[in-house]
N, C-alpha and C positions, 0 to 999 in steps of 0.2 A: 065930630063931636065922637063919636063911637071909636074913628080911628087913635085920636086922641086918649082917650081910655085904655086900649087895648096896647099901646105902646106906653104908657102909664104902669099898666099894670107888666108887661115884659122887664123893664127896666127894675121896676122891686123886683122883682121875681129873680133878675141877674145879679143884684146889689146883697141880694140875701145870699144866694150859692156862692159868691164871689168871699163875705164874710164868713161863710161855714168852713168854706175849706180855707181859708186864713188862720183860723179858730185852732192851735194844738189841744188834740185832747188832752185829757186831765191823765192820762194815762204814758202820755208822752214821755220818754228821758229829759228830753229838754224845757218841759215842764215843772223838773225839780233841783234841787244842788242831787248831782248824781254821788256828791261822797258823802253827805250824809248818813250816816247810817248807826244808831245809837249802839254800843255794844252791848252784849249780853252774854249770864252764864247758863252754861248745861254741865249737869252731870256729867263725870266721865269714871268709866267704867275698864278697864284693862283691859277683862276678860272676852273680849268681843273677837269675833273670827277674824282670822287674816284676808287681807285684800286678796288673797290668787283665788281664793274660792270664789269670787264674783268674778272674777276675768275669766272663767273657765269654760262659762256658761250662758245662752241667751235668758235674758230674764222681760215675762210677758209680766205688763203692768193691769192690774186687776181694776175691771172696770171699764178699760180703754180696747183700742185695736196697736197700742205702742208695744213694741217691744227692745228694751233696753240690752244696750253692747258697752257691758265698761272696758274699755280699752286702757292696752298697758301704758297709753301715753298719757293717760289721767284723763279722757275725756272720753264722754259715754256719745256712741253712735244711736242713733233710734232707726228701727224700722218703720214705716209707715202702715197704714191701713194697705195698701197701694200695692206694698213690696218691696218699693223703693229705701235705701239706706242714707239717710243723712246725716253727715259727720258732725262733729264739735258741736252738737247738740249744748252737750253741758264740760263743764267739769267737774271733777268731783274729789272728795275727800275722803275717806277711811280712817278712823282712827276707834280702837277701841270699840263701844257701842255708840261711839258717835260717827254720821252722816255727813258731812255736806255736797250737796249740791247747788253749781250754779248755773243756769241758762233757760231753753225754755224747748219746747218740741212744736210751738207754732206762732210766739207771739214774743212779746218784749221778757227779756232775762229778768231771771227772779233767783234770788239768795232761799234758800232751803235748811236750817241748821235744825235736826231733829237727831233725839235716839232711834236706835230699832231694836227689834228682839228678831231672832232670824229660830228658824222652826226645826226642831231636836233633830228630825230628816234632814236639815237641808236642803229642803225642798221650796220654801219659801221664806218672806222675810217681811216683816211689817216696819213701817216708821211711825213713831208717837202722832205723825200728823194723821195716818188712819190709810194713809197709800201702802199698799199690797204690790207685791210682786212675788211672782210664782216661776220656778225654775222651768226651760224650754231646754233648746237642745245643746251638747255641748259645744265649746269652741276650742281653739287650741289652746295650751298651756303654755304659759312666759309670761315672767314675770314684770311688776310695774318699772319701769324706766322712762321718767320726766326726761325731756330736752326742754330747755330753757335758758333766759337771759339772766336768771339769780341764780343758778349753780355756782357753790364756791362759797368764799370766806368775805365779808364784806365789814369792815371795821369804820369805827364813827372816832373825832377827834376826841369826844367826849370819854373813853374807853365800851361804845356801844360795840358790839358782836351779833351778825345775824349770822349762821352756817346753814345754806339751803343746800340739801342731798335730793338724789332723784327717784328716791322711797317717796316721795312726800313730807319727810322730814325734815323739822329744824329746830336749829338752837336758836335761842336770843338770849343773849348771855350765857347764864348756865341752865335758863331751863329750858325742858324739851315742850315743842308746838308739832306741830301738824299746821299746812300748808298749801293752797291750790292757789293761780296765778292763771287770770281772764284775761286777755288783753292786755290792758295799762292797769289792772286793778287786783288786788294780792287781799288773801283770807288769810287770816291766822288761826287756830284754836290754840289755847294754853296757859298756863305749865299744864303739863299732863302729869295729872299725881293721880292714882287710883284711889276712886271711892271721894273726890273731891270735884268741886264745881271747877271748870275750866273755862276760859275767860273767849270767845269769839271776838275777833276784831279785822274789820275793813281798810284797806291802804289803796292813795293811788301809787302808782311807782315810774320812777322815768328812769333810764338806764342809758346813761353816756359814757362811751369807752370806759375807762375803769373807776367811773363815780356810779352811784344808785342814789336817787333821791327817792324818798318814802315819805308821803303825806298821810297821816293815818284821821280818821272819820273826825276824831274833836282835835284837827287841825296842830296833833303835834308834827315834827316834821323831824326830820334825818338825813345827814348828810353822809354815806359811807363811799370808804375807798375799799376797791379790790385788792386782799391781801396774795401777794406774790407765790 
């Protein structure tokens, strides 16, 4: 009898453990519609610093052991507390007084769209979510030059026109935007008009040969062809 009780307890334990292992975390990307993202607006000021000043330095994230390196390919490498450098932890976009980052230091990727202010002496900057960075060692000075499959001019049959540049600039029809691409996702900010609200949008994209397929978070879809 005692043996049967022990076996039953073990069986219940194993069954519970299996259920826990099979249940996805609420934070798991597979638990959500990963294209669902409500567009919103953020005030844009053209008077922000040029991206080049961020490329020239290490930036220590205040209150942490992480040091960010804004790379010339549009990604952020992070120096961890052990001294190891982890590459492509984030993609970033600086436009005027707006900073967009997409990635993570340790966990699932997250998008942050914030205004930021930089100190008068250029030794620190702070995002409006309270995250601050302090300038550290100097790095080599090189311009931002992206390399991705989106670069170039893409046109749709209904007259849509997307022009992706290697400096994070994007023209949609006649409007000026900024963009970043991470894996199969495209984030855009614009139109960029000084002192007005810019709209943040998220897309899924797939590029096949000279065709580019975009699906915006509100399910609006574009089929574009690469111009000669």
